[in-house]
C-alpha positions as CSV (number, residue, x, y, z in Angstrom):
1,M,11.3,-6.0,30.0
2,K,7.4,-5.3,30.5
3,F,5.6,-2.0,30.6
4,K,2.4,-1.2,31.5
5,T,0.8,1.0,28.5
6,S,-2.4,3.1,28.6
7,L,-4.1,4.3,25.6
8,M,-7.0,6.6,25.3
9,L,-9.5,6.7,22.8
10,S,-12.6,8.8,22.2
11,V,-15.8,7.8,20.2
12,V,-18.7,10.5,19.4
13,M,-21.8,8.9,20.4
14,S,-25.3,10.2,19.2
15,G,-26.5,10.2,23.0
16,L,-25.5,10.4,26.7
17,F,-27.2,8.7,29.6
18,C,-28.4,11.2,32.0
19,G,-28.8,9.0,35.4
20,F,-30.7,9.2,38.4
21,E,-29.9,13.0,39.1
22,A,-31.2,14.1,35.7
23,K,-34.6,14.8,36.0
24,A,-35.5,16.2,32.5
25,I,-39.3,15.5,32.9
26,E,-41.6,16.3,35.8
27,T,-43.7,13.8,37.3
28,K,-46.7,13.8,39.8
29,A,-45.9,10.4,41.1
30,K,-44.4,9.8,44.6
31,N,-42.1,7.0,43.5
32,L,-41.2,6.1,40.1
33,V,-38.5,4.4,38.2
34,L,-38.2,4.0,34.3
35,M,-35.9,1.2,33.3
36,D,-34.6,0.0,29.9
37,Y,-35.5,-3.7,29.8
38,D,-32.3,-4.9,27.8
39,T,-29.5,-2.8,29.6
40,G,-31.4,-2.8,33.1
41,Q,-30.3,1.0,33.2
42,Y,-32.8,3.7,34.7
43,L,-33.5,6.4,32.6
44,Y,-35.4,8.0,35.5
45,A,-36.0,7.5,39.2
46,K,-37.5,9.2,42.0
47,D,-37.2,7.5,45.6
48,A,-37.0,4.5,43.7
49,D,-35.5,2.4,46.7
50,K,-37.8,3.6,49.2
51,M,-40.0,0.7,50.8
52,I,-43.7,1.8,50.1
53,P,-47.2,0.0,50.3
54,P,-47.3,-1.6,46.8
55,A,-51.1,-2.5,46.8
56,S,-51.8,-5.1,44.0
57,M,-48.6,-4.4,42.1
58,S,-47.1,-7.0,44.5
59,K,-49.5,-9.5,43.3
60,L,-46.6,-9.8,40.5
61,M,-44.7,-11.7,43.2
62,T,-47.4,-14.2,43.6
63,V,-47.4,-14.6,39.9
64,Y,-43.7,-15.3,39.7
65,M,-44.1,-18.1,42.3
66,I,-46.6,-19.6,40.4
67,F,-44.7,-19.1,37.2
68,S,-41.6,-20.8,38.8
69,K,-43.4,-23.8,39.8
70,L,-45.0,-24.1,36.3
71,A,-41.5,-24.0,34.8
72,D,-39.9,-26.4,36.9
73,G,-42.8,-29.1,36.5
74,S,-44.0,-29.1,40.0
75,L,-47.3,-27.3,38.8
76,S,-49.5,-27.7,35.6
77,L,-51.9,-25.2,34.1
78,D,-54.3,-28.2,34.5
79,D,-54.0,-28.6,38.2
80,I,-56.8,-27.7,40.2
81,F,-57.1,-25.3,43.2
82,T,-60.1,-25.3,45.8
83,V,-61.5,-22.5,47.1
84,S,-61.7,-22.2,51.1
85,E,-64.3,-20.3,52.9
86,N,-61.3,-18.1,54.2
87,A,-60.3,-17.2,50.7
88,W,-64.1,-16.4,49.6
89,R,-64.5,-14.3,52.9
90,K,-61.3,-12.2,52.6
91,G,-60.8,-12.0,49.0
92,G,-64.6,-12.2,47.7
93,A,-67.0,-9.6,46.7
94,A,-68.2,-8.9,50.3
95,S,-64.7,-7.9,51.1
96,G,-64.9,-4.7,49.1
97,G,-61.6,-5.3,47.1
98,S,-60.7,-6.5,43.5
99,T,-62.1,-10.2,43.2
100,M,-62.3,-12.9,40.7
101,F,-65.9,-13.7,42.1
102,L,-64.8,-17.3,43.3
103,S,-67.4,-19.4,45.3
104,I,-66.7,-21.6,48.2
105,N,-65.5,-25.1,47.2
106,D,-65.2,-24.1,43.3
107,K,-62.8,-26.3,41.7
108,V,-60.6,-24.0,39.3
109,R,-57.8,-24.9,37.1
110,V,-54.4,-22.9,37.7
111,E,-54.6,-21.3,34.4
112,E,-58.1,-19.6,35.2
113,I,-56.5,-18.7,38.7
114,L,-53.4,-16.9,36.9
115,K,-56.0,-14.8,34.6
116,G,-58.1,-14.0,37.7
117,I,-54.8,-12.5,39.5
118,I,-53.4,-10.8,36.2
119,I,-56.4,-9.5,34.4
120,Q,-59.0,-9.3,37.2
121,S,-56.6,-8.5,40.1
122,G,-58.6,-10.9,42.2
123,N,-57.6,-11.2,46.1
124,D,-59.3,-14.3,46.3
125,A,-57.5,-15.9,43.4
126,C,-54.2,-15.0,45.3
127,I,-55.4,-16.3,48.6
128,V,-56.5,-19.7,46.6
129,S,-53.2,-20.1,45.2
130,A,-51.2,-19.3,48.6
131,E,-53.3,-22.0,50.3
132,N,-53.1,-24.6,47.8
133,L,-49.4,-24.1,47.3
134,A,-48.1,-23.5,50.8
135,G,-51.1,-24.5,53.2
136,S,-51.7,-21.0,54.2
137,E,-51.2,-17.3,53.3
138,E,-48.9,-16.7,56.1
139,D,-46.6,-19.7,55.0
140,F,-46.8,-18.6,51.4
141,A,-45.5,-15.1,52.6
142,V,-42.6,-16.7,54.0
143,E,-41.6,-18.4,50.7
144,M,-42.0,-15.1,49.0
145,N,-39.8,-13.5,51.2
146,K,-37.3,-16.4,50.7
147,K,-37.4,-16.3,46.9
148,A,-37.4,-12.4,47.2
149,Q,-33.8,-12.7,48.6
150,E,-33.0,-15.5,46.0
151,I,-33.7,-13.0,43.0
152,G,-32.3,-9.9,44.6
153,L,-35.1,-7.7,45.9
154,K,-33.4,-5.9,48.4
155,N,-36.1,-3.7,49.6
156,S,-39.1,-5.9,49.6
157,H,-41.0,-7.8,52.7
158,F,-44.2,-9.6,52.0
159,A,-46.8,-10.2,54.6
160,N,-49.5,-11.5,52.3
161,A,-50.2,-12.7,48.8
162,T,-52.5,-9.9,47.7
163,G,-50.9,-6.6,48.5
164,L,-54.0,-5.5,50.5
165,P,-52.8,-3.1,53.4
166,H,-50.6,-4.5,56.1
167,P,-47.6,-2.6,58.0
168,D,-45.2,-5.3,57.1
169,H,-45.9,-5.7,53.4
170,K,-43.7,-3.1,51.6
171,M,-41.9,-2.9,48.2
172,S,-39.9,-0.5,46.4
173,V,-40.5,0.7,42.8
174,E,-37.2,-0.4,41.9
175,D,-37.6,-4.0,43.0
176,L,-40.8,-4.0,41.0
177,A,-39.2,-3.1,38.0
178,K,-36.5,-5.6,38.6
179,L,-39.3,-8.5,39.2
180,S,-41.0,-7.6,36.3
181,R,-37.7,-7.9,34.1
182,L,-37.4,-11.2,35.6
183,I,-41.1,-12.2,34.6
184,I,-40.5,-11.1,31.3
185,A,-37.2,-12.7,30.6
186,E,-37.8,-16.0,32.6
187,F,-41.3,-16.9,31.5
188,P,-41.8,-15.6,27.9
189,Q,-44.3,-18.5,27.6
190,F,-46.8,-17.0,29.9
191,Y,-46.0,-13.5,29.5
192,H,-49.1,-12.8,26.9
193,L,-51.7,-13.2,29.8
194,F,-50.6,-9.5,30.9
195,S,-51.8,-8.1,27.7
196,Q,-55.1,-9.9,27.7
197,K,-57.8,-7.3,27.9
198,E,-60.7,-9.3,29.8
199,F,-61.4,-12.4,31.4
200,V,-64.9,-13.9,32.0
201,Y,-65.5,-16.2,35.2
202,H,-69.0,-17.2,36.7
203,N,-70.4,-15.4,33.5
204,I,-68.9,-12.4,35.0
205,R,-66.7,-10.2,32.3
206,Q,-64.0,-8.0,33.5
207,G,-61.7,-5.8,31.7
208,N,-58.0,-5.6,32.4
209,R,-57.3,-2.5,34.7
210,N,-54.0,-1.4,33.0
211,P,-54.9,1.9,31.1
212,L,-51.9,1.6,28.5
213,L,-53.4,-1.5,27.1
214,Y,-56.1,0.8,25.8
215,S,-54.1,4.0,24.9
216,M,-50.5,2.7,23.9
217,P,-50.5,0.4,20.9
218,Y,-47.3,-1.1,21.9
219,A,-47.9,-1.6,25.8
220,D,-48.4,-5.4,26.7
221,G,-48.3,-5.4,30.7
222,L,-48.1,-5.3,33.7
223,K,-50.1,-4.5,36.7
224,T,-51.9,-1.8,38.6
225,G,-52.5,-1.1,42.1
226,H,-54.7,1.0,44.3
227,T,-55.3,1.4,47.9
228,E,-55.9,4.8,50.0
229,E,-52.3,4.9,51.4
230,A,-50.5,3.9,48.0
231,G,-52.7,6.0,45.7
232,Y,-53.3,5.0,42.0
233,C,-50.3,2.9,40.9
234,L,-49.1,1.1,37.9
235,V,-46.3,-1.4,36.7
236,A,-46.0,-0.7,32.7
237,S,-44.2,-2.5,30.2
238,A,-44.3,-1.6,26.4
239,K,-42.1,-2.9,23.5
240,K,-41.5,-0.4,20.5
241,G,-39.7,-1.8,17.9
242,N,-36.6,-3.7,19.3
243,R,-36.8,-1.6,22.6
244,R,-38.8,-2.4,25.7
245,L,-39.2,-0.2,28.6
246,I,-40.3,-1.0,32.1
247,G,-42.0,1.8,34.3
248,V,-43.3,1.7,37.7
249,M,-45.1,4.5,39.6
250,T,-47.0,5.0,42.5
251,G,-49.2,8.1,44.4
252,L,-51.1,9.1,41.6
253,N,-54.5,10.8,42.8
254,S,-56.9,9.4,40.1
255,N,-57.3,6.6,37.5
256,K,-57.2,9.6,35.0
257,E,-53.9,10.8,36.4
258,R,-52.4,7.3,36.4
259,S,-53.3,7.0,32.9
260,E,-51.7,10.2,31.6
261,E,-48.7,10.0,33.6
262,A,-47.9,6.6,32.6
263,D,-48.2,7.6,28.8
264,K,-46.1,10.7,29.3
265,I,-43.1,9.0,31.0
266,M,-43.1,6.0,28.8
267,S,-43.5,8.0,25.7
268,W,-40.5,10.1,26.9
269,G,-38.4,7.2,27.4
270,F,-38.9,6.0,24.1
271,R,-38.5,9.4,22.5
272,E,-35.4,10.6,24.3
273,F,-33.3,7.4,24.7
274,D,-32.0,4.6,22.7
275,N,-29.5,1.7,23.1
276,Y,-26.0,2.1,21.4
277,T,-23.6,-0.6,21.1
278,I,-20.4,1.2,22.1
279,L,-17.8,-1.8,22.0
280,K,-18.2,-4.3,19.4
281,K,-17.5,-8.0,20.2
282,N,-14.0,-8.9,18.5
283,A,-13.4,-5.3,17.6
284,K,-9.7,-4.7,17.8
285,V,-8.5,-2.3,20.3
286,A,-4.7,-2.6,19.9
287,D,-1.7,-4.6,18.8
288,V,0.3,-6.0,21.5
289,K,3.7,-6.8,20.9
290,V,4.7,-10.5,21.8
291,W,8.2,-11.4,23.0
292,Y,9.6,-14.6,21.6
293,G,6.5,-15.2,19.6
294,V,6.2,-16.3,16.0
295,N,4.1,-13.6,15.2
296,E,5.5,-9.8,16.4
297,T,1.9,-9.0,17.6
298,V,-1.3,-10.0,18.8
299,P,-4.7,-8.0,18.5
300,M,-6.4,-7.2,21.8
301,V,-10.2,-7.6,21.6
302,V,-13.3,-7.5,24.0
303,E,-15.2,-10.7,24.2
304,N,-18.9,-9.5,24.1
305,D,-20.7,-6.2,22.8
306,L,-21.1,-3.4,25.3
307,V,-24.7,-2.0,25.0
308,R,-25.6,1.3,27.0
309,T,-28.9,3.3,27.0
310,L,-27.9,6.8,26.1
311,K,-29.8,10.2,25.6
312,K,-30.3,10.9,22.0
313,S,-30.1,14.6,22.2
314,S,-26.3,14.7,23.6
315,A,-23.4,14.8,21.3
316,D,-20.7,14.6,24.0
317,K,-18.0,12.1,23.5
318,V,-17.7,8.7,25.4
319,K,-14.0,8.0,26.4
320,F,-12.3,4.8,26.6
321,I,-9.0,4.1,28.5
322,A,-7.3,0.9,27.6
323,S,-4.6,-0.6,30.1
324,Y,-2.2,-3.4,29.2
325,D,1.1,-5.0,29.6
326,N,3.4,-4.4,26.6
327,P,5.1,-6.7,25.4
328,V,3.8,-9.9,26.7
329,K,5.6,-13.1,26.6
330,A,5.0,-16.0,24.1
331,P,3.1,-18.3,24.1
332,V,-0.1,-16.4,24.0
333,V,-3.4,-18.1,24.0
334,K,-6.7,-17.1,22.4
335,G,-8.9,-15.5,25.0
336,Q,-6.0,-14.9,27.5
337,K,-6.4,-11.6,29.2
338,L,-4.0,-9.0,28.2
339,G,-5.3,-5.9,29.8
340,S,-8.6,-4.2,30.4
341,I,-10.8,-1.1,29.1
342,K,-12.5,1.4,30.7
343,A,-15.5,3.0,29.3
344,V,-16.0,6.5,30.9
345,I,-19.4,8.0,30.3
346,Q,-20.9,11.1,31.8
347,G,-23.6,10.6,34.5
348,Q,-22.7,6.9,34.7
349,D,-20.4,4.6,36.7
350,D,-17.2,3.8,34.7
351,I,-17.4,0.4,33.3
352,E,-14.3,-1.9,32.8
353,L,-14.2,-4.8,30.7
354,P,-11.2,-7.5,30.2
355,L,-9.2,-7.1,26.7
356,V,-8.1,-10.5,25.5
357,A,-6.0,-12.1,22.8
358,A,-7.6,-12.8,19.4
359,N,-5.7,-15.5,18.7
360,D,-2.9,-17.8,19.5
361,V,0.8,-17.0,19.2
362,K,3.3,-19.7,19.5
363,K,6.7,-19.3,21.1
364,V,9.6,-19.5,18.7
365,G,12.1,-22.3,18.7
366,V,15.7,-22.2,20.1
367,L,17.3,-20.7,16.9
368,G,14.5,-18.1,16.6
369,K,15.2,-17.0,20.3
370,I,18.8,-16.7,19.8
371,K,18.2,-14.6,16.6
372,R,15.8,-12.3,18.7
373,N,18.4,-11.9,21.7
374,I,21.1,-11.0,19.0
375,T,18.9,-8.4,17.4
376,Y,17.9,-7.0,20.9
377,L,21.7,-6.8,21.6
378,L,22.5,-5.1,18.4
379,T,19.7,-2.9,18.1
380,G,17.8,-2.6,21.4
381,A,14.6,-3.6,19.7
382,E,12.6,-6.7,20.1
C-alpha cells in the first residue's frame, strides 16, 4: 500500500527577501529596479514594468544585436562600416545629440563603432550600425523588435537604434535589467568595453558618461541616458566580491542627482542583502522506504543548489514542505522523481523542486519477495 507523506522542515536563515512591496529605502527615481545578477531576483522595484521613454539606455539593444552577430561569426570586430550622409546628419554634431563625430564616407572598424556607442553614446554610430547591418534604421528596428520577443523583453518596442525621442520607442526598466543581465552572461568577451572610461576618435577625446565608474570602485557598466521626457537615466552594474547587482533608474533631475541616487541604491543593495544557499545539491531530505527492494530505504535529494537573495537583517525562518510517496516500489533508479519539496519564504512566491532518488535500489528476487510477504502477513510490517 502506498501513502502520501508530508514532512515539514524549518531552517533558520540570516536573511529574508523583501520583494517588490518592501520599500525600505526611498528613491527620487520615477522608475527603478534593482536586480541581483546571479538569482535574477528584484531587491527593489518602482513602476518596473511600465513602458517609458528609455533615452540612450536603449542603445543596449543595438549593442546586443551587434554582439550577437559577433558571437555567431557573421560579423567581425575588424569588419568595416561606411558612414552615410543620413547617419551623419541625424546623429552627427549638428543634430545636437551625443555623437562619435563621424564624417561622411568614413570607413570605421566595428570595434571602434562599438566603443563609439558604449563609451561616447554616439547616435551616429548607432545609425551607421543599423544601416550597415540591416540596410536602414527602420529595418533594423524591425529586427530589434523580433529579437526582443525572442529573449523575453515583454514591455519593449523599438522604433530606432539610438533612443532618440519617438512615440513608439519605449522600454521598461525591468526589461533593461533583463537585457543587461543577458549582455553580461552571454558576451563576457566584450563586456570590458562598458568599463572603459574614455575613447578618442578623430582626435576628439570623450569620457564615459557613467558616473559610477568614477565614484564606485567596483562599478563596471553599463549605460546612461538623458532626454527632456525621460530625465537623467542610468543602467548600472557593479560587482563586489562574488555578488553583482544591476540597477536601472529613470526620471532624475540632474546629472548630480543621478550620480547620488545610483550610488545610494547600489550601495544599499550590497549592504542589506546577500545570497544564500538554502538547499544544497545532493543533501538528503529524507529516507523513503522501498517495497521489495534489496535496500530497505533510499535517500531523497535535490538535484541542484537552491540559491536565493535574502535580506541580511531578518532572523525569520525559511520553511520547507516535502511531499512524497512512502513506500515506493522497487526497482528504483538514481535520479527517479520520488516527490517534491516546497520552499516557503516570506515575501516571495513559493519555490517547488523535485526530490529524486540518490541511488539505485534493485528489486529482491523471488525468494526475497516471498520472505517479505510472509513477514508482512505475520507482523504487518514491510
